[in-house]
C-alpha positions in Angstrom: 28.9 -39.0 -2.9 27.0 -41.0 -0.2 25.2 -38.0 0.8 24.0 -37.3 -2.7 22.7 -40.9 -3.0 20.8 -40.6 0.2 19.3 -37.3 -0.8 18.3 -38.8 -4.2 16.7 -41.8 -2.4 14.8 -39.5 0.1 13.5 -37.3 -2.8 12.5 -40.5 -4.7 10.6 -41.7 -1.8 8.8 -38.4 -1.3 7.8 -38.4 -5.0 6.5 -42.0 -4.8 4.6 -41.1 -1.5 3.1 -38.1 -3.2 2.0 -40.2 -6.3 0.5 -42.8 -4.1 -1.4 -40.4 -1.9 -2.9 -38.6 -4.9 -3.8 -41.8 -6.8 -5.4 -43.4 -3.7 -7.2 -40.1 -2.7 -8.7 -39.6 -6.3 -10.9 -42.7 -5.9 -14.4 -41.7 -7.0 -13.8 -38.0 -6.5 -15.3 -35.6 -9.2 -13.2 -35.3 -12.3 -10.4 -32.8 -12.7 -7.1 -32.2 -14.3 -4.4 -34.7 -13.6 -2.2 -33.5 -10.7 1.6 -33.4 -10.7 3.5 -35.0 -7.8 4.0 -32.7 -4.8 2.6 -29.5 -6.4 -0.7 -31.0 -7.6 -2.5 -28.6 -10.0 -0.6 -25.5 -8.9 0.9 -24.9 -12.3 -2.5 -24.7 -13.8 -4.0 -22.1 -11.3 -3.6 -18.4 -11.8 -3.6 -17.2 -8.1 -4.1 -13.5 -9.3 -7.4 -14.4 -11.1 -8.7 -17.6 -9.4 -12.3 -16.6 -10.4 -11.7 -16.9 -14.1 -9.5 -19.9 -13.7 -12.3 -21.8 -11.8 -14.8 -20.8 -14.5 -12.5 -22.2 -17.2 -12.2 -25.5 -15.5 -16.0 -25.8 -15.0 -16.4 -25.5 -18.8 -14.2 -28.7 -19.1 -15.2 -30.8 -16.1 -18.7 -29.5 -15.2 -20.1 -27.8 -12.0 -18.5 -30.2 -9.6 -14.8 -31.0 -10.1 -11.6 -31.6 -8.2 -8.3 -29.7 -8.1 -5.2 -30.5 -6.1 -3.5 -27.8 -4.1 -0.3 -29.6 -3.4 -1.2 -33.1 -2.4 -4.6 -32.0 -1.0 -7.7 -32.5 -3.1 -10.3 -29.7 -3.1 -13.8 -30.2 -4.6 -14.9 -27.1 -6.4 -18.6 -26.2 -6.5 -19.5 -23.9 -9.5 -23.0 -22.5 -10.1 -26.2 -21.8 -8.1 -27.9 -25.2 -8.5 -24.8 -27.2 -7.1 -24.2 -24.6 -4.5 -27.7 -24.7 -3.1 -27.7 -28.5 -3.3 -24.5 -28.7 -1.3 -24.7 -25.8 1.2 -28.5 -25.9 1.9 -29.9 -29.3 0.9 -26.8 -31.1 2.4 -25.9 -28.4 4.7 -24.7 -30.5 7.6 -22.3 -32.5 5.5 -20.8 -29.4 4.0 -20.7 -27.3 7.3 -17.0 -28.1 8.1 -14.3 -25.5 7.8 -11.4 -26.2 5.5 -7.9 -25.7 6.8 -6.2 -22.3 6.5 -2.8 -22.9 8.1 -1.7 -19.2 7.9 -4.6 -18.2 10.2 -4.9 -21.4 12.3 -1.3 -21.2 13.3 -2.4 -17.9 15.2 -5.9 -18.9 16.3 -5.1 -22.6 17.1 -8.5 -23.5 15.7 -10.4 -21.3 18.2 -12.9 -18.6 17.6 -15.8 -18.9 15.2 -14.2 -18.7 11.8 -11.9 -21.8 11.8 -13.1 -23.8 14.7 -14.9 -27.1 14.1 -17.4 -29.6 15.4 -19.2 -29.1 18.6 -16.9 -26.1 19.6 -18.0 -24.3 16.4 -21.6 -25.1 16.8 -21.6 -23.9 20.4 -19.7 -20.8 19.5 -21.9 -19.9 16.5 -25.1 -20.4 18.6 -23.6 -18.1 21.4 -22.6 -15.5 18.9 -25.8 -15.4 17.0 -28.0 -15.4 20.2 -25.9 -12.8 22.0 -25.9 -10.4 18.9 -29.7 -10.8 18.8 -30.0 -10.0 22.6 -27.9 -6.9 21.9 -30.2 -5.7 19.2 -28.7 -7.1 15.9 -31.2 -6.3 13.2 -33.1 -4.0 15.5 -33.2 -0.3 16.4 -30.6 -0.7 19.1 -27.8 -1.5 16.6 -29.2 0.8 14.0 -28.7 3.7 16.4 -25.1 2.8 16.8 -24.6 2.6 13.0 -26.5 6.1 12.5 -24.4 7.6 15.2 -21.2 6.5 13.6 -22.4 7.6 10.1 -22.6 11.1 11.6 -19.0 10.9 13.0 -18.0 9.7 9.5 -19.5 12.9 8.0 -17.7 15.0 10.5 -14.4 13.3 9.7 -15.0 13.8 5.9 -15.8 17.5 6.4 -12.4 17.9 7.9 -10.8 17.3 4.5 -12.3 20.6 3.3 -13.1 19.3 -0.1 -9.3 18.6 -0.8 -8.0 15.3 -2.3 -7.7 12.6 0.3 -7.3 8.7 0.4 -10.5 7.5 2.0 -9.1 4.1 3.1 -8.4 5.1 6.7 -11.7 6.9 7.3 -13.7 4.0 5.6 -12.0 1.5 7.8 -12.6 3.5 11.0 -16.3 3.6 10.7 -17.2 -0.2 10.6 -14.4 -0.9 13.1 -16.0 1.5 15.5 -19.4 -0.2 15.1 -17.8 -3.5 16.0 -16.0 -1.7 19.0 -19.4 -0.3 20.3 -20.9 -3.7 20.9 -17.8 -5.7 21.7 -15.9 -3.2 23.8 -18.9 -1.0 24.8 -17.6 2.2 23.4 -16.7 3.7 20.1 -13.2 5.4 19.8 -12.0 8.8 18.5 -10.6 8.5 15.0 -7.3 9.8 16.4 -7.1 7.4 19.5 -3.7 5.6 19.3 -5.0 2.2 20.4 -7.8 2.5 17.9 -5.5 3.5 15.0 -3.3 0.5 15.8 -6.3 -2.0 15.9 -7.6 -0.7 12.5 -4.2 -0.7 11.0 -3.4 -4.2 12.1 -6.6 -5.7 10.9 -6.2 -4.0 7.6 -2.7 -5.4 7.2 -3.7 -8.9 8.2 -6.5 -9.0 5.7 -4.3 -7.7 3.0 -1.7 -10.4 3.6 -4.3 -13.1 3.8 -5.5 -11.9 0.4 -2.1 -12.1 -1.3 -1.5 -15.0 -3.8 1.7 -16.0 -1.8 -0.5 -16.8 1.3 -2.3 -19.5 -0.8 1.1 -21.1 -1.4 1.8 -21.3 2.3 -1.7 -22.7 3.0 -1.0 -25.4 0.4 2.4 -26.2 1.8 2.2 -25.2 5.6 5.6 -26.6 6.4 7.1 -23.6 4.5 5.6 -21.3 7.3 8.2 -22.2 9.7 11.2 -22.1 7.3 10.6 -19.5 4.7 10.7 -15.8 4.8 7.7 -13.8 3.7 4.8 -11.6 4.7 3.4 -14.3 6.8 5.9 -13.3 9.5 4.3 -9.8 9.5 0.8 -11.5 9.7 1.8 -13.4 12.8 3.2 -10.3 14.5 0.1 -8.1 13.7 -2.2 -10.9 14.7 -0.4 -11.3 18.0 -0.7 -7.5 18.6 -4.5 -7.7 18.0 -4.9 -10.7 20.2 -2.8 -9.2 23.1 -4.8 -5.9 23.0 -8.1 -7.8 23.2 -6.9 -10.2 26.0 -6.0 -7.0 28.1 -9.6 -5.7 27.4 -11.1 -9.1 28.5 -9.1 -8.9 31.8 -10.3 -5.4 32.3 -13.9 -6.5 31.8 -13.6 -9.4 34.1 -12.4 -7.0 36.9 -15.4 -4.7 36.5 -18.0 -7.3 35.6 -21.6 -6.8 36.9 -23.4 -10.1 36.0 -26.9 -8.2 36.4 -26.0 -5.6 33.8 -24.0 -6.8 30.7 -22.4 -4.0 28.9 -21.2 -5.7 25.7 -20.4 -8.9 23.9 -17.5 -9.7 26.1 -19.6 -9.3 29.3 -22.2 -11.7 27.9 -19.4 -14.3 27.3 -18.0 -13.8 30.7 -21.4 -14.2 32.4 -22.1 -17.4 30.5 -18.6 -18.7 31.5 -19.3 -18.2 35.1 -22.7 -19.9 35.0 -22.7 -23.5 36.1 -25.3 -24.4 33.4 -23.3 -22.9 30.6 -22.9 -24.9 27.4 -20.2 -27.5 28.2 -19.4 -27.8 24.5 -18.3 -24.2 24.6 -14.7 -23.4 24.9 -14.8 -20.7 27.8 -11.1 -19.7 27.9 -10.0 -16.2 27.4 -8.0 -17.2 24.5 -11.0 -18.5 22.7 -12.9 -15.3 23.4 -10.0 -13.3 22.1 -10.0 -15.4 18.9 -13.8 -15.1 18.6 -13.7 -11.3 18.9 -10.7 -11.1 16.4 -12.8 -13.1 13.9 -15.6 -10.5 14.3 -13.2 -7.6 13.8 -11.7 -9.3 10.7 -15.2 -10.1 9.3 -16.9 -7.0 10.2 -14.3 -4.3 9.6 -12.2 -4.8 6.4 -15.0 -6.4 4.4 -17.3 -3.4 4.9 -14.4 -1.0 4.5 -13.4 -2.6 1.1 -17.0 -2.7 -0.1 -17.4 1.1 0.8 -14.2 2.0 -1.2 -15.2 0.1 -4.2 -18.7 1.7 -4.0 -17.0 5.2 -4.0 -15.0 4.2 -7.0 -18.0 2.9 -8.9 -20.2 5.9 -8.0 -17.4 8.2 -9.3 -17.0 6.2 -12.5 -20.8 6.3 -13.2 -22.0 9.8 -12.1 -25.4 9.2 -13.8 -26.0 6.5 -11.2 -24.8 8.6 -8.3 -27.2 11.4 -9.4 -30.2 9.1 -9.5 -29.4 8.0 -6.0 -29.0 11.5 -4.6 -32.2 12.4 -6.3 -34.0 9.6 -4.4 -32.3 10.7 -1.2 -33.5 14.2 -1.5 -37.0 13.0 -2.3 -37.4 10.4 0.5 -35.1 11.7 3.3 -34.2 15.3 2.5 -31.2 17.2 3.9 -32.0 17.4 7.6 -32.8 14.0 8.8 -30.4 11.0 9.2 -31.3 8.1 6.9 -32.7 5.0 8.7 -33.4 1.4 7.6 -37.1 2.2 7.2 -36.2 4.5 4.4 -34.8 1.5 2.3 -38.4 0.3 1.6 -39.1 3.6 -0.3 -35.7 3.8 -2.0 -35.7 0.9 -4.4 -33.0 2.4 -6.7 -30.5 3.1 -3.9 -31.2 -0.4 -2.5 -30.5 -1.8 -5.9 -27.2 0.1 -6.2 -26.0 -1.1 -2.8 -26.9 -4.8 -3.8 -25.2 -4.3 -7.3 -22.1 -3.0 -5.7 -21.7 -6.2 -3.7 -22.6 -8.4 -6.6 -20.3 -6.7 -9.1 -17.2 -6.4 -6.9 -17.6 -10.0 -5.8 -15.5 -9.3 -2.7 -14.9 -12.9 -1.5 -14.9 -14.8 -4.8 -14.7 -18.2 -3.3 -15.9 -17.5 0.2 -14.0 -19.3 3.0 -12.9 -22.9 2.4 -15.5 -25.5 3.5 -14.9 -29.2 4.5 -17.1 -32.2 4.5 -17.7 -33.4 8.0 -18.3 -37.1 7.0 -17.9 -39.4 4.1 -20.3 -37.9 1.6 -22.1 -39.2 -1.5 -22.9 -36.1 -3.8 -24.1 -36.3 -7.4 -22.8 -39.9 -7.6 -19.4 -38.9 -6.5 -17.7 -40.1 -3.1 -16.2 -37.3 -1.1 -14.3 -38.5 1.9 -14.5 -37.0 5.3 -12.1 -33.9 5.7 -11.9 -33.1 2.0 -11.7 -29.4 1.2 -14.6 -27.8 -0.7 -14.3 -24.5 -2.5 -17.5 -22.6 -3.3 -17.3 -20.4 -6.3 -19.5 -17.5 -5.1 -18.5 -15.6 -8.3 -20.2 -18.2 -10.5 -23.5 -17.3 -8.8 -23.0 -13.6 -8.5 -22.0 -13.5 -12.2 -24.5 -15.9 -13.6 -25.6 -14.5 -16.9 -29.0 -16.2 -16.8 -29.9 -14.4 -13.5 -27.9 -11.1 -14.2 -27.8 -10.3 -17.9 -24.3 -8.8 -18.9 -22.9 -9.6 -15.4 -19.7 -8.0 -16.1 -21.4 -4.6 -16.3 -22.3 -2.5 -13.3 -26.0 -2.2 -13.6 -28.5 -1.5 -10.7 -31.1 -2.8 -13.1 -30.1 -6.2 -12.2 -32.1 -5.7 -8.9 -35.0 -3.8 -10.4 -38.2 -5.1 -12.1 -39.9 -3.4 -15.1 -41.7 -1.0 -12.8 -38.5 0.1 -11.0 -39.4 -1.7 -7.8 -36.6 -3.5 -5.9 -36.3 -7.2 -7.0 -34.9 -9.8 -4.7 -32.6 -12.6 -6.1 -31.8 -16.0 -4.6 -28.4 -15.6 -6.5 -27.4 -12.8 -4.3 -25.0 -14.6 -1.9 -22.0 -12.4 -1.1 -22.2 -13.7 2.5 -22.2 -17.3 1.2 -25.1 -19.5 2.2 -26.0 -22.4 4.5 -24.7 -23.1 8.1 -21.4 -21.4 7.6 -22.8 -18.1 6.1 -21.6 -14.9 7.8 -23.2 -14.3 11.2 -22.8 -10.5 10.6 -24.8 -10.3 7.2 -27.6 -8.2 8.6 -25.2 -5.8 10.3 -23.1 -5.4 7.1 -26.2 -4.7 5.0 -27.2 -2.1 7.5 -23.9 -0.4 7.6 -23.6 -0.3 3.8 -27.0 1.2 3.3 -26.8 3.8 6.1 -23.1 4.8 5.5 -23.5 5.3 1.7 -26.8 7.2 1.9 -25.5 9.4 4.6 -22.3 10.2 2.6 -24.3 10.8 -0.6 -26.7 13.0 1.4 -24.0 15.3 2.5 -21.3 15.2 -0.2 -20.7 15.3 -3.9 -18.1 12.7 -4.9 -15.4 14.2 -7.2 -12.6 12.1 -8.8 -9.2 13.3 -9.6 -9.5 11.9 -13.2 -12.1 11.7 -15.8 -14.8 9.5 -14.6 -14.3 7.0 -17.4 -10.6 6.6 -16.4 -11.4 5.7 -12.6 -9.7 2.4 -12.1 -11.7 -0.2 -10.2 -9.3 -3.1 -10.7 -8.5 -4.8 -7.4 -5.0 -5.2 -6.3 -5.5 -8.7 -4.7 -8.0 -11.4 -5.5 -6.9 -14.7 -3.8 -8.9 -14.6 -0.5 -10.6 -11.2 -0.5 -10.4 -8.5 -3.1 -8.8 -5.2 -2.0 -9.6 -2.0 -3.8 -6.8 -0.1 -5.5 -5.4 2.9 -3.6 -7.0 6.1 -4.9 -7.6 9.8 -3.9 -10.9 11.8 -4.3 -12.7 14.8 -3.1 -15.7 15.0 -0.8 -17.4 18.2 -1.7 -20.0 19.3 0.9 -23.4 19.8 -0.5 -24.5 23.3 0.0 
C-alpha cells in the first residue's frame, strides 16, 4: 500500500510539473489548441498526415500558431508571407536547429544538419566553400553527374525491358555522385561496401520518416527504455559512421596537401593548417558526421524524388510524350544531355519543378529553433523554442499554383510556353538553413531524368490511371510506394 501511495504522489507531482511548465511557457506565444499534461497536443495530431493537420490548425489560429509536442512548444509557420518574414527577413533569429533526439543521439550534435552556433556556422562555411572549390554548380561536377547518368542507363538496360523495382538503381546513382566528390571515386553497382552504404542510408531515412520516430523525438527518454525501429536506426547509423571513419583514416595516411583529391582531403588539409578556423570542430568524428549528413541529404532525397517522378510520368503518359518530344528536338539520340540544354527545354524544366512541388518531399523541412528571445508579429518566442516551417503550405498555395493538388507542369509555364520561375518554389527550404546541396540536386534530377527518357520508354504494369503515387511515410520525409515497372529501350 505504501508503494502505491508513493507512486500516486510521484505521478501527481509529474502531472503538476507538466501543467506548470506548459502554462509558464505559453506566456505570449502565438495561439494554439490547449495542451494536455505530458502529451501536449499529440492527441490532435495525425502523424500520418501532418501536412493536412497543420493546414487545418492554420484555418483556426492563423499563419503563426503554437502546438505542443509533449511538454515542448513548437511555433508553426504556415504560408509564404510568414515564412519569408521569418527565414529571410529575420534569418539569423530563426537559423537555429531544433532538437531531433533520434538523430542527435548518434551524431552527438556534430556534422552540419544538427550542429548549432559557431560550430554550425563554421561547418556550413567550410562545406559551401569547399563544394564550390570542387566545382559545385560548374562543369566539373556536371561531368560527374553526366558520367553517372550513363552508368545508370547501362544498369537499366540490364533489366532487358522486364519488370523491375527501380528503388535500388535510383538509390545508387545519386549515392555514387556523392561518393565521387567525398570519397574520390564512384563504385560499381555490385560493390559490397557500396551496397551496404546505400542500404543503410535508405533504411535510416525510412525509419526517421516513420510516425513512431516522431513520438520518440517528443519523448526522448523512451529511446533508452522502449523497443522499436530506433534500435535498428542506431545500428545502421553506426555502420555508416564506422565505414566513413575507416575511409578518413585511409585518407590521412595517403594525404598530399598540395593535391587534394576530394572533400575529405580538403577537411584534413584545413585541419592541419595553423590558421584554420578555430570555431570549427576538426575531429574525425565531426568529419564523419558531416559526411554522413551529406549522404543522407544527397542520396535518399534525390532517389525518392526520382522514383516519384517515374510514377508520375507513367501515370500521365501525355506529359511524358511531350518531354520526350522536346528531348528529341533539342538533344537528339546521340548526345548526352547537359545543363545548357535546360534553357532550351522549358517544358522538361517545368516537369522537373512540378514533380518536386507536387510530391512535397519534406513537407515541414527540418525543425528550426530561435537562437535568441524573439519578438515576431507581436508574439514573444523564447530562445530555444522549436519552429516548424510548413513548406507544404507554400508549395501548395492555390493563389500561386491554381489547383495545387493536380500534377500540372503548367504551374511553371507562362502563356507563351516559356519557363516561369516562382518564389514559392522552396522544396529545399529557404534562408540560412536551406539545403547546401540544392544546386547539385537540381542538376541530378534534370540530367538523370532527361537521360532516362532519352533512352527508355516507361511502361507501368497496370493501367496508367491506376498507378499509385500515395507515399508510405509522411512524417519527416515522404517515401514513394514500392512498385515495379519496365524500362523499354528506345529503338
